[in-house]
C-alpha positions as CSV (number, residue, x, y, z in Angstrom):
1,M,27.9,248.9,78.4
2,K,25.2,247.4,76.4
3,I,23.0,244.2,77.6
4,N,22.5,241.4,74.7
5,P,18.8,241.2,74.3
6,T,18.7,237.5,74.0
7,L,20.5,237.4,77.6
8,A,17.9,240.1,79.0
9,F,15.2,237.9,77.7
10,T,16.1,234.7,79.0
11,L,16.7,236.1,82.1
12,V,13.4,237.2,83.0
13,L,12.1,234.1,81.5
14,L,13.4,232.1,84.2
15,F,12.5,234.7,87.0
16,L,9.1,234.3,85.8
17,M,9.7,229.9,86.0
18,L,10.9,230.0,89.5
19,S,8.2,232.7,90.6
20,A,5.8,230.4,89.1
21,G,7.0,227.3,90.8
22,F,7.3,228.8,93.9
23,V,3.5,230.0,93.7
24,S,2.5,226.5,92.5
25,G,4.2,224.8,95.4
26,L,3.3,227.4,98.4
27,W,-0.4,226.8,97.2
28,G,-0.2,223.3,96.7
29,F,1.0,223.0,100.7
30,T,-1.5,225.5,101.5
31,I,-4.9,222.9,99.8
32,G,-3.1,220.3,101.3
33,H,-2.9,222.0,104.9
34,A,-5.9,222.4,104.9
35,A,-7.4,219.0,103.6
36,L,-5.2,217.2,106.6
37,K,-6.9,219.2,108.9
38,G,-8.3,217.7,111.9
39,V,-6.9,213.8,111.1
40,T,-4.3,212.4,113.9
41,Q,-1.5,209.9,113.4
42,P,-3.1,206.5,114.9
43,D,-1.7,205.7,118.6
44,V,0.3,201.7,118.1
45,R,1.7,202.2,121.4
46,P,1.1,198.8,123.0
47,T,1.0,199.6,126.5
48,K,-1.8,202.1,125.3
49,K,-3.4,199.4,123.2
50,L,-3.5,196.8,126.1
51,A,-4.8,199.1,129.0
52,S,-7.6,200.0,126.2
53,N,-8.4,196.6,125.6
54,K,-8.8,196.2,129.5
55,S,-11.0,199.0,130.1
56,S,-13.2,197.8,127.2
57,A,-13.3,194.4,128.9
58,T,-14.5,195.7,131.9
59,K,-16.6,197.9,130.6
60,E,-18.5,194.6,128.8
61,G,-18.7,192.4,132.0
62,V,-15.9,189.7,131.2
63,E,-14.5,188.0,133.4
64,L,-10.9,187.5,134.0
65,L,-10.0,184.4,135.2
66,R,-6.4,183.6,137.5
67,E,-4.0,180.9,136.5
68,P,-4.7,178.7,139.4
69,E,-8.5,178.9,138.4
70,L,-7.9,178.1,134.5
71,I,-5.9,175.3,135.3
72,T,-8.1,173.4,138.0
73,R,-10.8,174.0,135.1
74,A,-8.9,172.7,132.6
75,K,-8.3,169.4,134.7
76,A,-11.9,168.9,135.8
77,Q,-12.6,169.1,131.9
78,M,-10.4,166.4,130.9
79,K,-11.5,164.2,133.7
80,G,-15.1,164.6,132.6
81,K,-14.1,163.7,128.9
82,G,-12.0,160.8,130.2
83,K,-15.5,159.3,132.0
84,N,-16.8,160.1,129.0
85,S,-15.1,158.2,126.3
86,K,-14.7,155.2,129.0
87,A,-18.3,154.9,129.3
88,D,-19.1,155.0,125.4
89,K,-15.9,152.6,125.4
90,N,-18.1,150.1,127.5
91,K,-21.4,150.8,125.9
92,D,-19.8,149.6,122.5
93,E,-18.2,147.0,124.0
94,E,-22.0,145.7,125.3
95,K,-23.4,146.5,122.1
96,T,-20.4,144.6,119.9
97,S,-21.2,141.3,122.5
98,S,-25.2,141.6,122.0
99,E,-24.8,141.9,118.7
100,S,-22.4,138.6,118.5
101,T,-24.6,137.2,120.7
102,E,-27.7,137.4,118.4
103,E,-25.9,136.3,115.1
104,K,-24.6,132.9,117.0
105,K,-28.4,132.5,118.2
106,L,-29.6,133.1,114.5
107,A,-27.0,130.7,113.3
108,E,-27.6,128.0,115.8
109,K,-31.1,128.4,115.1
110,P,-31.7,126.3,111.7
111,A,-29.9,123.3,113.5
112,T,-31.9,123.9,116.5
113,E,-34.9,123.6,114.1
114,N,-33.9,120.8,112.6
115,K,-33.3,118.2,115.7
116,E,-36.0,119.5,117.3
117,A,-38.0,118.4,114.1
118,N,-36.4,114.9,114.0
119,A,-37.1,114.3,117.5
120,Q,-40.5,115.0,116.5
121,L,-40.6,112.8,113.9
122,E,-39.1,110.2,115.7
123,F,-36.8,108.8,113.2
124,P,-36.0,106.2,112.0
125,L,-39.0,105.9,109.7
126,K,-39.6,102.4,108.9
127,T,-41.6,100.8,106.2
128,Q,-42.1,96.7,106.1
129,N,-44.0,94.1,103.8
130,Q,-43.2,90.3,103.4
131,G,-40.0,90.5,105.7
132,V,-38.4,93.3,104.1
133,T,-37.9,96.4,105.4
134,L,-36.7,99.7,104.6
135,Q,-35.4,102.6,107.1
136,V,-35.2,106.2,107.2
137,S,-32.8,107.3,109.5
138,S,-31.9,110.6,109.0
139,V,-32.5,113.9,106.5
140,R,-29.6,116.2,105.5
141,Q,-28.3,119.4,103.1
142,E,-25.2,118.9,101.7
143,G,-23.5,119.5,98.7
144,G,-26.4,120.9,97.1
145,S,-28.2,118.3,97.6
146,L,-30.7,116.5,100.2
147,L,-29.5,113.1,101.1
148,L,-31.9,110.3,102.7
149,N,-30.0,108.3,104.6
150,V,-31.8,104.7,104.6
151,S,-30.9,101.2,105.1
152,M,-32.4,98.2,104.1
153,K,-32.6,94.6,105.3
154,N,-34.3,90.9,104.4
155,E,-36.4,88.8,107.2
156,G,-38.3,86.8,104.8
157,A,-37.7,83.2,103.1
158,Q,-35.8,84.4,100.0
159,A,-33.5,86.6,98.5
160,V,-35.4,89.5,96.7
161,R,-34.2,92.1,94.0
162,F,-34.6,96.0,93.3
163,L,-33.6,98.2,90.5
164,Y,-33.4,101.5,92.1
165,S,-34.2,103.4,89.3
166,F,-37.3,103.1,89.9
167,L,-37.6,104.1,93.2
168,N,-40.4,106.8,93.1
169,V,-40.0,110.4,95.0
170,T,-42.8,112.7,95.3
171,D,-43.1,115.7,97.9
172,D,-46.1,117.0,99.2
173,Q,-47.3,118.7,96.2
174,G,-47.5,115.5,94.1
175,R,-44.6,116.3,92.4
176,S,-42.8,113.8,91.5
177,L,-38.9,114.3,91.9
178,S,-35.8,113.0,90.3
179,A,-33.5,110.6,92.7
180,V,-30.0,108.9,92.8
181,T,-29.8,106.0,94.9
182,E,-25.8,104.9,96.0
183,G,-25.2,102.2,98.2
184,L,-27.6,99.1,98.4
185,P,-27.6,96.3,96.8
186,G,-29.1,95.2,93.7
187,E,-30.6,92.0,95.5
188,L,-31.1,91.7,99.5
189,P,-30.3,88.4,100.8
190,P,-32.6,86.7,103.1
191,T,-30.3,86.7,106.1
192,G,-31.4,89.7,108.3
193,Q,-28.4,91.5,107.1
194,E,-28.5,95.4,107.1
195,F,-27.4,97.6,104.3
196,S,-26.8,100.9,104.6
197,G,-27.2,103.9,101.3
198,T,-28.3,107.1,100.7
199,V,-30.7,108.7,98.2
200,S,-29.9,111.6,97.0
201,I,-32.2,114.3,95.6
202,P,-30.9,117.8,93.8
203,S,-32.2,120.4,96.2
204,A,-33.0,122.8,93.0
205,L,-36.0,120.6,92.6
206,L,-37.4,121.3,95.8
207,D,-38.3,124.5,95.5
208,D,-41.1,125.1,98.4
209,A,-41.5,120.9,99.6
210,K,-41.8,120.5,103.2
211,K,-42.4,116.5,102.7
212,L,-41.2,113.8,100.8
213,S,-43.0,110.4,100.2
214,L,-40.8,107.4,99.2
215,T,-41.7,104.1,97.0
216,L,-39.9,101.3,96.3
217,T,-41.2,98.4,94.3
218,D,-39.0,94.3,94.1
219,Y,-38.5,94.1,89.9
220,P,-39.5,92.4,87.9
221,E,-42.5,91.0,89.7
222,Q,-43.4,94.0,91.3
223,K,-45.5,91.7,94.0
224,L,-43.6,94.1,97.3
225,K,-44.1,97.5,97.8
226,L,-42.3,99.7,100.1
227,Q,-43.8,102.8,101.1
228,T,-42.8,105.6,103.5
229,S,-44.0,108.9,103.7
230,E,-43.6,112.2,105.9
231,I,-40.0,112.6,105.2
232,P,-39.3,116.1,106.3
233,V,-37.2,118.8,104.0
234,Q,-34.5,120.2,105.9
235,R,-33.4,123.9,104.6
């Protein structure tokens, strides 16, 4: 029987390939086994992990508390926090009350000072000449102006005429201020009747003035002169 050379060559080549593959696999297994020698699979069992943690905690000296004791401590801590919160709330309320009282005192202080100043000056301030009286009864701030409440009466023998544009208003620094008079008659009859009005001075003109003076003469003779001073400037 004659063997085909090609078939024989093919069989020999196949045998060599299988032999080479077997030898390579055996060699790789041997090398891998040698590399992993001494390596073990980690123990992931939960019972052993808990036991290990308990052992570690015991070694480190950590105190394990029982449930009743934990509940008691938690209640005590919550009670302490409640007391602190109540104390802080009371402190905040006292602080707010104190601040409100202080603000009220500061708000009332200017009004009190004004009343004291008026009391010390003993309003009304009066000036009289030839039976004619000019009186300043009070001073107040209103709408950006300083208002002087004034009144006049004539107890003389004859009527007296006035031109209030000639009213001279000066401050304690000698500056002349413009003023508007309202409510006073142009002629005072000799009846003793009292007429009331206001003298309005723009607050912007007052600057740092503290006191004012008023001077008024009759018109046109200018023989009668009414003058009053030390009128306080209310802020």
